[in-house]
C-alpha positions in Angstrom: -7.6 40.4 36.3 -4.2 38.9 37.1 -3.9 35.7 38.8 -0.4 37.3 40.1 -1.8 39.9 42.0 -5.1 40.6 43.6 -5.4 44.5 45.4 -5.1 44.6 49.1 -7.9 43.3 50.8 -8.5 46.1 53.4 -11.5 46.8 52.2 -13.6 44.0 54.4 -15.8 44.3 57.2 -13.1 43.1 60.0 -14.5 43.2 63.5 -18.1 43.6 62.5 -18.3 40.2 60.7 -16.8 38.8 63.6 -18.9 40.5 66.2 -21.9 38.9 63.9 -20.7 35.3 63.7 -20.2 35.4 67.3 -23.7 35.9 67.7 -24.5 33.1 65.7 -22.4 30.7 67.9 -25.3 29.1 69.4 -27.1 28.1 66.4 -23.6 26.9 64.9 -23.0 24.8 67.4 -26.5 23.8 67.7 -26.3 22.4 63.9 -22.8 20.8 64.1 -24.1 18.8 66.8 -27.3 17.6 65.1 -24.9 16.5 62.0 -22.3 15.4 64.1 -24.8 12.7 65.7 -26.3 12.0 62.9 -23.2 11.4 60.3 -23.7 9.8 56.4 -21.2 8.6 54.5 -20.3 8.7 50.9 -22.3 10.7 48.0 -25.9 10.0 49.7 -26.3 12.3 52.5 -30.1 12.7 52.7 -30.1 13.4 56.7 -27.7 15.9 56.5 -28.9 17.7 53.0 -32.2 18.0 54.9 -30.6 19.8 57.6 -28.7 22.1 55.2 -31.6 22.8 53.7 -33.4 23.7 56.6 -30.4 26.5 57.9 -30.3 28.2 54.7 -34.3 28.5 54.5 -35.4 31.8 54.4 -32.1 33.5 52.9 -32.4 35.2 49.7 -30.5 32.6 47.8 -31.3 30.3 44.5 -30.8 26.4 46.2 -30.5 23.7 43.9 -29.8 20.0 44.5 -27.6 17.1 43.0 -28.5 14.8 40.8 -25.8 12.2 41.5 -25.2 12.9 44.9 -26.9 15.1 47.9 -25.2 18.0 47.1 -26.7 21.4 48.0 -25.5 24.8 45.5 -26.8 28.0 46.7 -26.2 31.1 45.1 -26.8 34.9 46.7 -26.6 37.9 44.1 -25.2 40.8 45.2 -27.2 44.3 45.0 -24.9 45.5 42.1 -23.4 43.4 39.4 -20.2 41.8 39.7 -18.2 38.7 39.7 -18.2 35.6 41.2 -16.5 33.7 44.1 -17.2 30.3 45.5 -17.1 29.2 49.0 -17.2 25.4 49.7 -17.9 23.0 52.6 -17.6 19.4 52.4 -20.5 17.1 54.4 -19.6 13.5 54.3 -18.3 11.0 57.7 -16.3 8.9 57.4 -16.9 4.6 58.3 -15.1 5.3 62.0 -17.0 4.0 65.5 -16.1 7.5 67.5 -14.9 6.9 71.3 -16.0 10.1 72.9 -18.6 12.0 75.3 -21.7 10.1 75.3 -23.6 13.0 74.7 -22.2 14.4 71.9 -20.9 11.3 69.7 -22.6 9.8 66.7 -25.6 7.7 67.3 -24.6 5.7 64.0 -23.3 2.6 64.4 -19.9 2.7 62.0 -19.9 6.3 61.2 -18.1 9.0 62.8 -17.5 13.1 61.7 -14.2 12.5 62.5 -12.6 14.5 60.1 -14.7 17.8 61.3 -16.6 18.0 58.2 -19.4 18.7 60.0 -18.0 21.9 61.3 -17.0 22.7 57.7 -21.1 22.5 56.6 -21.9 24.6 59.6 -19.4 27.3 58.7 -20.5 27.5 55.7 -24.0 27.9 56.8 -22.6 30.6 59.0 -21.2 32.5 56.4 -24.4 32.3 53.8 -26.0 33.9 57.1 -23.9 36.5 57.2 -23.5 37.4 53.6 -27.0 37.2 53.2 -27.6 40.2 55.9 -24.8 42.2 53.7 -26.6 41.2 50.4 -27.0 45.3 49.5 -23.4 46.0 49.7 -22.4 43.3 47.7 -21.1 43.8 44.0 -21.2 40.6 42.8 -22.5 36.7 43.3 -21.3 33.9 46.0 -22.0 30.5 45.2 -22.1 27.9 48.6 -21.2 24.5 47.3 -22.0 22.2 50.3 -20.8 18.6 48.9 -20.7 15.2 49.9 -18.4 12.5 48.8 -14.8 14.0 50.0 -13.6 10.6 51.2 -12.4 8.8 48.5 -15.6 9.3 46.3 -14.7 12.4 44.4 -17.9 14.6 45.4 -16.2 17.9 44.1 -15.3 16.3 40.6 -19.0 15.4 40.2 -20.5 18.6 41.3 -18.3 20.2 38.9 -19.6 17.9 36.0 -23.3 19.0 37.5 -22.3 22.6 37.1 -21.2 24.0 40.3 -18.8 26.4 38.7 -21.1 27.3 36.7 -24.1 28.0 39.4 -24.2 32.0 39.0 -24.1 32.1 35.1 -20.6 32.7 35.0 -17.2 31.0 36.5 -15.9 32.2 39.9 -13.1 34.7 39.7 -11.7 32.9 43.2 -13.0 30.0 45.4 -12.4 29.3 49.2 -12.0 26.5 51.7 -11.2 25.8 55.0 -10.5 22.3 56.9 -10.5 22.1 60.6 -7.4 20.3 62.5 -8.1 18.8 65.6 -4.3 18.1 66.2 -0.6 19.8 65.3 -1.6 23.6 65.4 -3.7 25.4 68.3 -7.3 26.0 68.1 -8.0 29.2 66.0 -4.6 29.5 64.3 -5.3 29.4 60.3 -2.6 27.7 58.3 -1.9 28.5 54.6 0.7 28.3 51.9 0.9 28.9 48.3 1.4 26.6 45.8 1.2 22.9 46.8 -0.8 22.4 50.2 -1.5 18.9 50.0 -0.7 15.7 48.4 -2.0 14.0 45.5 -3.8 10.7 46.4 -3.6 7.5 44.4 -4.1 3.7 45.2 -2.6 0.8 43.7 -4.0 -2.5 44.0 -2.0 -5.4 42.9 -3.1 -9.4 42.4 -0.1 -11.7 41.1 -1.0 -15.4 40.2 0.9 -18.1 39.8 0.6 -21.9 40.7 -0.2 -23.4 43.6 1.5 -26.6 45.1 2.7 -28.1 48.0 5.2 -26.5 50.2 7.9 -28.8 50.2 8.0 -29.3 46.6 8.1 -25.6 45.3 9.6 -26.7 42.3 6.3 -28.1 41.1 4.7 -25.1 41.7 5.2 -21.4 40.6 5.1 -19.1 43.6 3.1 -15.8 43.3 4.3 -15.1 47.1 8.3 -14.2 46.7 7.5 -12.5 43.7 5.0 -10.3 45.6 7.0 -9.4 48.5 10.0 -8.5 45.9 7.3 -6.2 44.3 6.5 -4.4 47.7 10.4 -4.1 48.3 11.1 -2.9 44.7 8.0 0.0 45.0 9.9 1.5 48.2 13.5 1.3 46.0 11.5 3.2 43.2 10.3 5.8 45.8 14.0 6.5 46.7 15.6 6.2 43.7 13.7 7.8 40.7 12.0 10.0 42.4 13.9 13.8 43.3 14.1 13.9 47.5 12.9 17.8 46.8 9.7 16.2 44.9 9.1 13.7 47.6 6.6 10.9 47.2 5.2 8.2 49.8 4.0 4.9 49.4 2.5 2.9 51.9 1.5 -0.8 51.3 -1.6 -1.1 53.6 -2.6 -4.9 52.9 -0.6 -8.0 51.7 -2.8 -11.5 51.3 -1.9 -14.8 50.6 -2.3 -18.1 51.2 -4.1 -20.6 54.0 -1.6 -22.9 55.5 2.2 -23.0 56.1 2.8 -26.0 53.9 0.6 -24.7 51.0 1.6 -22.6 48.0 -0.7 -20.4 47.2 -2.4 -20.0 43.3 -2.1 -16.2 44.2 -1.6 -13.1 46.6 -3.1 -9.8 46.6 -1.5 -6.2 47.9 -2.8 -2.8 47.6 -1.4 0.5 49.1 -1.8 3.9 49.0 0.6 6.6 46.6 1.4 10.1 47.9 3.2 12.9 45.5 3.2 16.7 45.7 3.7 17.7 41.9 2.1 16.9 38.5 5.1 15.6 37.1 5.4 13.3 39.8 1.8 12.0 40.1 1.7 11.0 36.4 5.5 9.4 36.6 4.6 7.6 39.1 1.4 5.8 37.3 3.5 4.6 35.1 6.7 3.1 36.9 4.4 1.9 39.5 3.1 -0.3 36.9 5.8 -1.0 34.7 7.9 -2.4 38.0 5.1 -4.9 39.0 4.7 -6.3 35.7 8.5 -6.5 34.7 9.0 -8.8 38.3 5.9 -10.8 37.7 7.4 -11.8 34.1 10.8 -12.3 35.3 9.1 -14.8 37.5 7.0 -16.5 34.9 4.1 -14.9 36.5 1.0 -12.7 35.7 0.2 -9.9 37.5 -2.7 -7.7 37.5 -2.4 -3.9 38.2 -4.8 -1.4 39.0 -3.4 2.4 39.8 -6.3 4.8 40.2 -5.4 8.1 40.7 -8.0 9.4 42.8 -7.2 13.4 43.8 -4.3 15.3 41.8 -2.6 18.1 44.3 -4.2 20.2 45.8 -2.4 23.4 44.5 -3.2 26.7 46.0 -2.9 30.0 43.8 -0.1 32.1 45.1 -1.9 35.5 44.8 -5.1 33.8 46.2 -2.9 32.1 48.8 -1.4 35.5 49.8 -4.8 37.0 49.7 -6.5 34.7 52.5 -3.5 34.9 54.8 -3.3 38.7 54.4 -7.1 38.7 55.0 -6.5 36.8 58.4 -4.1 38.5 59.5 -6.0 41.9 58.9 -9.5 40.5 60.3 -8.3 38.4 62.8 -4.6 39.5 63.9 -1.1 38.8 62.5 -0.8 36.4 65.1 -3.4 34.4 64.1 -1.7 33.0 60.6 1.1 30.7 60.1 2.7 30.1 56.7 3.2 26.7 56.5 6.6 25.8 55.2 5.2 22.6 53.6 2.8 20.9 52.4 1.0 18.5 54.0 0.3 14.5 53.0 -3.2 14.3 53.1 -5.4 15.1 50.4 -8.7 16.8 48.7 -11.1 16.7 46.4 -11.5 20.7 46.4 -8.4 20.1 44.6 -10.2 19.5 41.1 -11.7 23.0 42.2 -8.7 24.4 42.1 -7.6 23.0 39.2 -10.1 25.0 37.4 -10.5 28.0 39.6 -7.6 30.1 41.3 -8.0 28.6 44.8 -7.1 29.0 48.3 -7.7 25.9 50.5 -7.0 27.0 54.4 -6.3 24.8 57.4 -7.7 26.1 60.7 -6.9 24.9 64.3 -9.5 23.1 66.1 -7.5 21.3 69.2 -9.6 21.7 72.0 -8.2 23.7 75.0 -6.5 22.0 77.4 -5.3 19.5 75.3 -1.7 19.6 73.9 -1.6 19.6 69.7 1.0 17.6 69.4 -0.4 14.5 71.4 -3.8 15.5 70.3 -5.8 12.7 68.3 -5.6 13.6 64.6 -7.9 13.9 62.0 -9.9 10.1 61.0 -9.0 8.9 64.9 -12.1 7.4 66.7 -10.7 9.9 69.3 -10.7 13.2 67.2 -12.4 15.7 68.9 -13.1 19.5 67.3 -13.1 22.6 69.1 -16.6 23.9 68.4 -14.8 27.7 69.4 -14.1 28.0 66.0 -17.2 28.0 64.2 -18.3 31.6 64.4 -14.2 32.8 63.3 -14.4 30.0 60.2 -17.6 31.3 59.3 -16.5 34.8 59.3 -13.7 34.1 57.6 -15.2 32.1 54.3 -17.8 35.3 54.5 -14.9 38.3 55.0 -12.7 36.6 52.0 -16.0 36.4 49.3 -16.4 40.1 50.7 -13.2 41.9 50.3 -12.6 39.0 47.1 -15.6 40.8 45.2 -14.2 44.2 46.1 -11.3 43.7 44.8 -12.4 42.6 41.8 -15.3 45.5 40.9 -14.2 48.5 40.0 -15.0 51.4 42.9 
């Protein structure tokens, strides 16, 4: 089937799925709170994995776990043959100390589900329950991808290497992911767009090496500090002078370390930052230009520079047809007022981008700002004060299930 068009999505189950999801509310809230109170970081999430396996227990699923990470992959096979659709939820937390209601906050010092992955995991488990109940009416398969290591470790890429995209025996025709937002949009509003949805994220790390000495006699040393300052300024100029303003780039130097005393010229300076871009062209060009610029400035000053440029996550590119399909599904199943077409991509990044590079996909955001709080003033994702509205859990689960049902129906002969 062409990626450019998808048949109408009106063959879903609409209100029935939402009603069944609403009946799962207490179960989903309970799972979310259990995961929230016991957050785990990175690729190794044994307690979270255990909770997911318990939530899936008894369902007609083919369940497997990862080798290099605590992932869970579950395959639901419909009663009739057909294509495969993948649904993804990430499971890892952040190294953040939570501030909030003592009854609900993390019980693990220095770890918090500040990005809402506990909600994603619960929604995906809910979608598995909803779809398992409809197995007899499904023509095709659904792969449930419970993924660790989204926060900077590329867990999605590892799961792809371990075969998640081939778990059902054939590659999915489409993949979908939901991500909650604690701020910016009202609770219950779904947001997406075709094309770039989230930025690529890279890391730049630089060590400038010179020759230290006494601050009163800089001519007898080779001071790396002014050159490092020049590099930071030049990198900002690079962004505004070498890249199209309509293909934006964001470069932020977040750390800068040099010296021990006011009258000592240091031997070396270290700085590091994050680089964001919204197109494949800019993503590739940044790596080349940033490294070349830093090395040229170092050479001009007679210094050495160790430059590490790491391309972490590519652009999260929504397939245009799949994004339109997701928007149509929201409008038909939840109402036209529940969907917003984003006018531009968001500067955050996501390793669902690796799935997008392999499979026609749609990444959808879901507002989860608690009632009574102005979304424009609410604490954002990753904040120690971020709070998420649990009322969105049933609708998140229902949308994931709805997307799978409608996409399988659209791809299967009548």
